[in-house]
C-alpha positions as CSV (number, residue, x, y, z in Angstrom):
1,M,-20.8,-0.5,-2.1
2,S,-19.8,-4.0,-1.0
3,E,-16.9,-5.7,-2.6
4,S,-19.2,-8.3,-4.1
5,Q,-20.8,-5.6,-6.2
6,R,-17.5,-4.2,-7.6
7,V,-17.4,-4.4,-11.4
8,I,-14.0,-5.1,-13.1
9,A,-13.7,-4.7,-16.9
10,L,-11.1,-6.9,-18.7
11,V,-9.9,-5.8,-22.1
12,D,-7.5,-8.3,-23.9
13,D,-7.4,-10.0,-27.2
14,D,-6.2,-13.2,-25.6
15,R,-9.3,-15.3,-24.9
16,N,-7.5,-17.6,-22.5
17,I,-6.5,-14.6,-20.3
18,L,-10.0,-13.2,-20.4
19,T,-11.6,-16.5,-19.4
20,T,-9.0,-17.3,-16.7
21,L,-9.1,-13.8,-15.1
22,S,-12.8,-13.6,-15.3
23,I,-13.2,-16.9,-13.5
24,A,-10.7,-15.9,-10.8
25,L,-12.3,-12.5,-10.2
26,Q,-15.8,-14.0,-10.0
27,A,-14.5,-16.5,-7.5
28,E,-13.5,-13.5,-5.3
29,G,-17.0,-12.0,-5.6
30,Y,-16.4,-9.4,-8.4
31,V,-18.7,-8.9,-11.4
32,T,-16.7,-9.0,-14.6
33,R,-17.2,-7.5,-18.1
34,V,-14.9,-8.8,-20.9
35,Y,-13.9,-7.2,-24.2
36,S,-11.7,-8.4,-27.0
37,D,-10.1,-5.0,-27.8
38,G,-10.4,-1.3,-27.1
39,E,-12.8,-0.6,-29.9
40,A,-15.2,-3.2,-28.5
41,A,-14.8,-1.7,-25.0
42,I,-14.7,2.1,-25.4
43,A,-18.5,2.9,-25.7
44,S,-19.4,0.7,-22.8
45,L,-16.6,2.0,-20.5
46,Q,-17.7,5.5,-21.2
47,A,-21.5,5.0,-20.9
48,N,-21.4,2.6,-17.9
49,P,-18.0,2.8,-16.1
50,P,-16.9,-0.2,-14.0
51,D,-15.0,0.3,-10.7
52,L,-11.7,-0.7,-12.3
53,A,-10.4,-1.8,-15.6
54,V,-7.5,-4.1,-16.6
55,F,-6.1,-3.4,-20.1
56,D,-3.6,-5.3,-22.3
57,I,-1.4,-2.8,-24.1
58,K,-1.0,-4.7,-27.4
59,M,-4.4,-5.3,-29.0
60,P,-5.7,-5.0,-32.5
61,R,-8.0,-2.2,-33.8
62,M,-7.6,-0.1,-30.7
63,D,-4.8,-0.9,-28.3
64,G,-4.7,-0.2,-24.5
65,M,-2.7,3.0,-25.0
66,E,-5.3,4.6,-27.3
67,L,-8.1,3.3,-25.1
68,L,-6.6,4.9,-22.0
69,Q,-5.9,8.1,-23.8
70,R,-9.6,8.4,-24.9
71,L,-10.9,7.5,-21.4
72,R,-8.7,10.0,-19.7
73,Q,-10.3,12.8,-21.6
74,H,-13.4,12.5,-19.4
75,S,-12.7,9.8,-16.7
76,D,-10.4,9.0,-13.8
77,L,-11.4,5.3,-13.9
78,P,-8.7,3.3,-12.1
79,V,-6.7,1.3,-14.8
80,I,-4.1,-1.5,-14.5
81,F,-2.1,-2.3,-17.6
82,L,-0.9,-5.8,-18.5
83,T,2.4,-5.6,-20.4
84,S,5.2,-7.8,-21.7
85,K,8.6,-7.6,-20.0
86,D,10.1,-5.9,-23.1
87,Q,7.5,-3.1,-23.1
88,E,9.2,-0.7,-20.6
89,E,8.7,2.3,-22.8
90,D,5.0,1.5,-23.1
91,E,4.8,1.1,-19.3
92,E,6.2,4.6,-18.8
93,A,3.9,6.1,-21.5
94,G,0.9,4.4,-19.9
95,L,1.7,5.8,-16.4
96,A,2.3,9.2,-18.0
97,M,-1.2,9.1,-19.5
98,G,-2.8,8.1,-16.2
99,A,-2.7,4.3,-15.6
100,D,-2.6,3.5,-11.9
101,D,-0.4,0.4,-12.1
102,Y,1.0,-2.2,-14.5
103,I,1.9,-5.8,-14.2
104,A,4.3,-7.6,-16.6
105,K,3.3,-10.9,-18.2
106,P,3.5,-13.6,-17.3
107,F,2.0,-12.7,-13.9
108,S,0.4,-14.4,-11.0
109,Q,-3.4,-14.1,-10.5
110,R,-2.7,-13.6,-6.8
111,L,-0.6,-10.5,-7.5
112,L,-3.2,-9.0,-9.8
113,L,-6.0,-9.6,-7.3
114,A,-3.9,-8.0,-4.6
115,R,-3.3,-4.9,-6.7
116,I,-7.0,-4.7,-7.7
117,R,-8.0,-4.8,-4.0
118,A,-5.4,-2.2,-3.1
119,I,-6.6,0.2,-5.8
120,L,-10.2,-0.3,-5.0
121,R,-9.6,0.4,-1.3
122,R,-7.7,3.5,-2.1
123,A,-10.5,4.7,-4.3
124,A,-13.4,3.9,-1.9
125,P,-12.9,6.6,0.7
126,L,-12.7,9.2,-2.0
127,E,-15.8,8.0,-3.7
128,D,-17.9,7.4,-0.6
129,G,-17.0,10.6,1.3
130,H,-15.1,9.0,4.1
131,E,-12.9,11.0,6.4
132,P,-9.4,12.0,5.0
133,V,-6.4,10.0,6.0
134,A,-5.2,10.5,9.5
135,G,-2.3,13.0,9.8
136,S,-3.5,15.2,7.0
137,V,-3.2,18.9,7.7
138,E,-6.8,20.3,7.2
139,T,-8.8,23.4,7.5
140,A,-12.1,23.5,9.4
141,N,-14.0,22.2,6.4
142,G,-11.7,19.3,5.8
143,L,-9.6,20.8,3.0
144,I,-5.8,20.4,2.9
145,V,-4.5,23.8,2.0
146,R,-0.8,24.4,1.3
147,G,-0.1,27.8,-0.3
148,R,-1.7,27.7,-3.7
149,L,-2.6,24.0,-3.4
150,S,-6.0,22.9,-2.1
151,M,-7.0,19.3,-1.8
152,D,-10.4,17.9,-0.9
153,P,-10.0,14.2,0.1
154,A,-13.7,13.6,0.5
155,R,-14.4,14.7,-3.1
156,H,-11.0,13.8,-4.7
157,Q,-10.6,17.3,-5.9
158,V,-7.4,19.3,-6.3
159,T,-6.9,22.9,-7.3
160,W,-3.8,25.1,-7.9
161,D,-4.4,28.8,-7.7
162,G,-8.1,28.0,-7.9
163,R,-7.8,26.0,-11.1
164,N,-8.8,22.4,-11.2
165,V,-6.2,19.6,-11.6
166,S,-7.6,16.2,-12.4
167,L,-5.6,13.4,-10.6
168,T,-5.9,9.6,-10.4
169,V,-6.3,8.0,-7.0
170,T,-2.6,7.1,-7.0
171,E,-1.5,10.6,-7.9
172,F,-3.8,12.1,-5.3
173,L,-2.4,9.9,-2.5
174,I,1.3,10.6,-3.4
175,L,0.6,14.3,-3.5
176,E,-1.3,14.1,-0.2
177,A,1.7,12.3,1.4
178,L,4.0,15.1,0.2
179,A,1.7,18.0,1.2
180,Q,1.1,16.7,4.7
181,R,4.6,17.9,5.7
182,P,6.0,20.6,3.4
183,G,9.7,20.7,3.2
184,V,10.2,17.2,4.6
185,I,11.8,14.8,2.2
186,K,9.7,11.7,1.5
187,S,11.7,8.7,0.2
188,R,10.3,6.6,-2.7
189,N,9.5,3.8,-0.1
190,Q,7.5,6.2,2.0
191,L,5.6,7.4,-1.1
192,M,5.0,3.8,-2.2
193,D,3.6,3.0,1.3
194,A,1.2,5.9,1.0
195,A,0.0,4.9,-2.4
196,Y,0.3,1.1,-2.1
197,P,-0.3,0.2,1.5
198,D,-0.7,-3.5,1.0
199,D,2.9,-4.8,1.1
200,I,2.9,-4.9,-2.7
201,F,6.2,-4.6,-4.5
202,V,6.3,-1.5,-6.8
203,D,9.4,-0.6,-8.7
204,D,11.1,2.7,-7.9
205,R,10.5,4.0,-11.5
206,T,6.7,3.6,-11.0
207,V,6.9,6.3,-8.3
208,D,9.2,8.4,-10.5
209,S,6.7,8.2,-13.3
210,H,3.8,9.3,-11.0
211,I,5.9,12.3,-9.9
212,K,6.6,13.2,-13.5
213,R,2.9,13.0,-14.4
214,L,2.0,15.1,-11.3
215,R,4.4,17.8,-12.4
216,R,3.1,17.7,-16.0
217,K,-0.5,18.1,-14.9
218,F,0.2,21.0,-12.6
219,R,2.4,22.7,-15.3
220,S,-0.5,22.4,-17.7
221,V,-2.4,25.0,-15.5
222,D,0.8,26.8,-14.2
223,P,3.9,26.6,-16.4
224,T,6.0,27.9,-13.5
225,F,4.9,25.1,-11.1
226,G,7.9,23.9,-9.1
227,A,6.4,22.8,-5.7
228,I,7.4,19.2,-6.0
229,E,11.1,19.1,-5.5
230,T,13.6,16.3,-6.0
231,L,16.6,15.6,-3.8
232,Y,18.6,13.1,-5.8
233,G,19.3,9.9,-4.1
234,A,16.9,10.7,-1.2
235,G,13.4,11.4,-2.6
236,Y,10.9,14.2,-3.0
237,S,9.4,17.0,-1.0
238,F,6.6,19.6,-1.4
239,S,7.3,23.3,-1.0
240,D,4.3,25.6,-0.3
241,G,6.4,28.7,-0.5
């Protein structure tokens, strides 16, 4: 799919933001759909998913948190949250529920466009069946197998002990970076480079939140999961033992 055909959904109760962002995205060749709140958006997003959605957190009727929670029951649609600077707890909760990124208001359109492009590029190889990232340790059929972990980059599928674990694109890329070299400590910067390759600033706590969410998802299928290890002050590593 060409970038000109990419569809971006915008969900915000601020008409000025909807109009301004829609014009900016259309100028970049995207197709936009706009919704005034989560209740207005939910049915359309489920029945006809866009390629990426941008949600405000604070909205009437159904806010961004509830909208994301309902979507994540059935969908890994990439989502960027728009937040206020005083909504740190909401940012953490949003990442824990499966948001791919967040941007604090006021924000630059250039920054938002850069993050949209980055997330869509990360998602494209997984959707289109391209070859896995160079350097991945693979079996003959393209799977990455590390102990009880199996990753299929072409299909964006992950299993642990044969049980499916549903990951967002960002989570998948962070886990893949760790699984490529078990036992080797990856710094937060290295993990950010794996998940955000476009020289975009991402706060350290964003990576930490993704790691917490990865652990939570794996522990939902295996309460004893401990393969992602923390070396405080240095980073994270994956143990396939």
